[in-house]
C-alpha positions in Angstrom: -46.1 -26.6 -26.4 -43.2 -29.0 -26.2 -39.8 -27.6 -26.4 -37.5 -30.2 -27.8 -36.4 -29.1 -31.2 -34.1 -26.3 -29.8 -32.1 -28.9 -27.9 -31.8 -31.5 -30.7 -28.3 -30.6 -31.8 -27.1 -30.2 -28.2 -28.4 -33.6 -27.4 -26.5 -35.1 -30.3 -23.4 -33.3 -29.2 -23.8 -34.7 -25.6 -24.5 -38.1 -27.0 -21.0 -38.2 -28.3 -19.3 -37.5 -25.1 -19.4 -41.1 -24.0 -17.7 -42.1 -27.2 -14.7 -39.8 -26.6 -11.7 -40.5 -24.3 -12.0 -38.3 -21.3 -9.2 -36.4 -19.6 -9.3 -37.8 -16.2 -7.6 -35.9 -13.4 -4.8 -37.8 -11.6 -6.8 -37.6 -8.3 -10.4 -38.3 -8.4 -12.6 -35.3 -7.5 -14.5 -35.6 -4.3 -18.0 -36.7 -4.8 -19.4 -33.6 -3.3 -17.6 -31.6 -6.0 -18.8 -33.8 -8.7 -22.4 -33.5 -7.4 -22.1 -29.7 -7.3 -20.8 -29.6 -10.8 -23.7 -31.7 -12.0 -26.3 -29.8 -9.9 -24.8 -26.5 -11.3 -25.4 -27.7 -14.9 -28.8 -28.9 -14.2 -29.7 -25.8 -12.5 -28.7 -23.7 -15.4 -30.3 -26.0 -17.9 -33.6 -26.0 -15.9 -33.5 -22.2 -15.3 -33.0 -21.8 -18.9 -36.1 -23.9 -19.6 -38.1 -22.2 -16.9 -37.1 -18.9 -18.5 -38.8 -20.0 -21.6 -41.9 -20.8 -19.4 -41.8 -17.3 -17.9 -41.6 -15.8 -21.3 -44.4 -18.0 -22.5 -46.7 -17.5 -19.5 -46.4 -13.9 -19.2 -46.2 -13.3 -23.0 -43.0 -11.3 -22.6 -41.9 -9.7 -25.9 -38.4 -10.7 -27.0 -36.1 -8.8 -29.2 -33.5 -11.1 -30.8 -32.9 -14.8 -30.2 -35.3 -16.6 -27.6 -32.4 -18.8 -26.6 -30.2 -15.8 -25.7 -33.1 -14.2 -23.9 -33.6 -17.5 -21.9 -29.8 -17.7 -20.9 -29.7 -14.1 -19.9 -32.9 -14.4 -17.6 -31.5 -17.6 -16.2 -28.1 -16.2 -15.4 -29.5 -12.9 -14.0 -31.8 -14.7 -11.7 -29.2 -16.8 -10.3 -26.9 -13.8 -9.8 -29.7 -11.9 -8.0 -30.3 -14.8 -5.9 -26.6 -15.0 -5.0 -26.7 -11.3 -4.0 -29.7 -11.9 -1.8 -28.0 -14.9 0.0 -24.6 -13.5 0.8 -24.2 -16.0 3.5 -23.9 -18.8 0.7 -20.7 -17.2 -0.3 -20.9 -17.3 -4.1 -22.7 -20.7 -4.2 -25.0 -19.6 -7.1 -22.1 -18.0 -8.9 -20.2 -21.2 -8.6 -23.3 -23.0 -10.1 -23.1 -20.6 -13.1 -19.3 -21.1 -13.5 -20.0 -24.9 -13.6 -22.4 -24.5 -16.5 -19.9 -22.4 -18.2 -17.3 -24.9 -17.8 -19.3 -27.6 -19.2 -19.8 -25.5 -22.4 -16.1 -25.0 -22.4 -15.5 -28.7 -22.3 -17.9 -29.3 -25.2 -16.1 -26.7 -27.4 -12.6 -27.9 -26.7 -13.5 -31.4 -27.6 -14.3 -30.2 -31.1 -17.7 -31.8 -31.3 -19.3 -28.6 -32.7 -16.5 -27.4 -35.0 -16.9 -30.6 -37.0 -20.6 -30.3 -37.4 -21.5 -27.3 -39.8 -25.3 -27.7 -39.0 -24.5 -26.3 -35.4 -23.6 -22.9 -36.8 -27.1 -22.5 -38.2 -28.9 -23.6 -35.0 -30.8 -21.1 -32.8 -28.7 -21.9 -29.9 -25.4 -20.1 -29.5 -22.2 -22.1 -29.9 -21.0 -23.6 -26.5 -18.0 -21.4 -26.7 -20.2 -18.3 -26.9 -22.5 -19.5 -24.1 -19.5 -20.1 -21.9 -18.1 -16.7 -22.4 -21.6 -15.0 -22.0 -22.2 -16.8 -18.6 -18.6 -16.1 -17.4 -18.9 -12.4 -18.4 -22.3 -12.0 -16.6 -20.8 -13.7 -13.4 -17.7 -11.6 -13.5 -19.4 -8.4 -14.5 -21.8 -8.8 -11.5 -19.0 -8.1 -9.0 -15.8 -7.4 -10.9 -13.8 -6.2 -8.0 -14.4 -9.3 -5.8 -14.2 -11.6 -8.7 -11.1 -9.8 -10.3 -9.1 -13.0 -11.0 -12.1 -14.7 -12.8 -11.4 -13.6 -16.4 -7.8 -15.1 -16.2 -9.1 -18.2 -14.6 -11.7 -19.0 -17.3 -9.9 -17.6 -20.4 -12.0 -14.4 -20.8 -10.0 -12.1 -23.0 -9.5 -8.4 -21.9 -11.5 -7.0 -24.8 -14.6 -8.9 -23.5 -13.9 -8.6 -19.7 -13.7 -4.8 -19.9 -17.3 -4.7 -21.0 -18.8 -7.4 -18.7 -19.9 -4.9 -15.9 -22.0 -3.0 -18.5 -23.1 -6.4 -19.9 -24.4 -7.4 -16.5 -26.0 -4.1 -15.8 -28.1 -4.5 -19.0 -29.1 -8.0 -18.0 -30.0 -6.9 -14.5 -32.1 -4.2 -15.9 -33.9 -6.6 -18.2 -34.4 -8.9 -15.2 -36.1 -6.0 -13.3 -38.2 -5.0 -16.3 -39.6 -8.5 -16.6 -40.4 -8.6 -13.0 -41.9 -5.2 -12.7 -43.8 -5.0 -15.9 -45.2 -8.5 -16.3 -44.8 -10.6 -13.2 -45.9 -8.2 -10.4 -48.8 -7.1 -12.5 -49.9 -10.7 -13.2 -49.5 -12.7 -10.0 -50.0 -16.5 -10.4 -51.5 -19.0 -8.1 -48.6 -21.6 -7.8 -48.7 -23.3 -4.4 -46.7 -26.5 -4.6 -44.6 -28.1 -7.3 -44.1 -31.9 -7.7 -40.9 -33.9 -8.0 -40.6 -37.4 -9.3 -37.7 -39.8 -10.1 -39.2 -42.2 -12.5 -38.0 -45.9 -12.4 -36.3 -47.3 -15.6 -35.7 -50.7 -16.9 -32.1 -49.6 -17.9 -29.9 -50.9 -15.0 -27.3 -48.1 -15.4 -30.1 -45.5 -15.4 -31.7 -47.2 -12.5 -28.5 -46.9 -10.5 -28.4 -43.1 -11.6 -31.9 -42.6 -10.6 -31.2 -44.1 -7.1 -28.1 -41.8 -6.9 -30.1 -38.7 -7.8 -32.8 -39.5 -5.5 -30.4 -40.1 -2.5 -28.8 -36.7 -3.0 -32.2 -35.1 -3.4 -31.0 -33.4 -6.7 -34.2 -32.4 -8.1 -35.3 -30.9 -4.8 -32.2 -28.9 -4.6 -32.7 -27.6 -8.1 -36.3 -26.9 -7.4 -35.6 -24.8 -4.3 -33.3 -22.7 -6.5 -36.1 -22.3 -9.0 -38.7 -21.4 -6.5 -36.4 -18.8 -4.9 -35.4 -17.1 -8.2 -37.9 -17.6 -10.9 -41.4 -16.3 -11.5 -43.7 -19.1 -11.9 -47.5 -18.5 -12.3 -48.7 -22.0 -11.8 -47.5 -25.3 -10.5 -45.1 -27.5 -12.5 -43.9 -31.1 -12.2 -40.2 -31.7 -12.4 -39.3 -35.3 -13.2 -36.5 -37.6 -14.5 -36.9 -40.4 -16.9 -35.1 -42.3 -19.7 -35.5 -40.6 -23.1 -33.1 -42.2 -25.5 -31.0 -39.1 -25.8 -29.4 -36.5 -23.5 -32.1 -33.9 -23.3 -34.4 -31.7 -21.1 -37.5 -30.2 -22.2 -40.7 -28.4 -21.2 -44.2 -29.8 -22.0 -46.5 -26.8 -21.6 -49.5 -28.9 -22.3 -49.2 -30.8 -18.9 -46.9 -28.1 -17.3 -44.2 -30.8 -17.0 -40.4 -30.3 -17.1 -38.6 -33.6 -18.0 -34.9 -34.2 -17.3 -33.6 -37.2 -19.2 -31.2 -39.6 -17.2 -29.0 -39.5 -20.4 -28.4 -35.7 -19.8 -27.4 -36.3 -16.2 -25.1 -39.2 -17.2 -23.5 -36.8 -19.8 -22.9 -34.1 -17.1 -21.4 -36.7 -14.8 -19.0 -37.6 -17.6 -18.1 -34.1 -18.2 -17.3 -33.8 -14.6 -14.3 -36.2 -15.0 -12.5 -33.6 -17.2 -9.3 -32.5 -15.5 -10.1 -28.8 -16.0 -13.2 -29.1 -13.8 -11.3 -30.0 -10.8 -8.8 -27.2 -11.4 -11.7 -24.7 -11.8 -13.4 -25.9 -8.6 -10.1 -25.4 -6.6 -9.6 -22.0 -8.0 -13.1 -20.7 -7.5 -13.0 -21.7 -3.9 -10.8 -18.8 -3.2 -13.7 -16.4 -3.9 -15.3 -15.2 -0.7 -17.8 -12.5 0.1 -17.4 -10.3 3.2 -20.8 -10.7 5.0 
């Protein structure tokens, strides 16, 4: 099974990013902050796709929208990992907030509002995904993350229920683990990573940049620590002709398109990203 249709509209939306004027911050973001923003978005995109793999592999019944279920499983997995690694000081929460911020940018640029078809798609609107991700992050530790709703623009009527929203998501995460994963252990022993070369010179430069930063390896480390994969998978990058990421269950291959990574790097130039990075640096966990 190849999961591409669900991302067709998102791919078209991201494709327009390059055509719009970017709101560039006065001072350039540090390269490490830009990389973290891109990594955070890639992690969430891939965790979302891997969540579909988990649901498919273990035949987990889903009530409601499959895309919402995948978002919930992905976010809850990262939050659980964050709690298990307190020494990382909200590192995985910051990854989630980066993903939410990318959705915030897409919505604020009006790319979806002008496309009536987007309202009929099975993916939630970007503004809804941003609110959902932010709410789950805040609800996981509302006392420590108390300033977060104001920072990300989450209204009180939603923030007041985020703790309950996260508790429901965490309960679902434990249910999937206990009812399906632990009862059906797999035989995954080692996953493969490949940065495929490309004839596009811009993509080749991007490919070299990704390989030098070991971006796929960083993403895969998070996936291995937080997701329930029964069998080995291959994670690779290549040129696709559109910003996309998809799972090919026939060969157990998850493809990340260079066009998608390039779109995330462009989103990282938005002035709001730098502001968010500076604000969430203030969150610290008492180890």
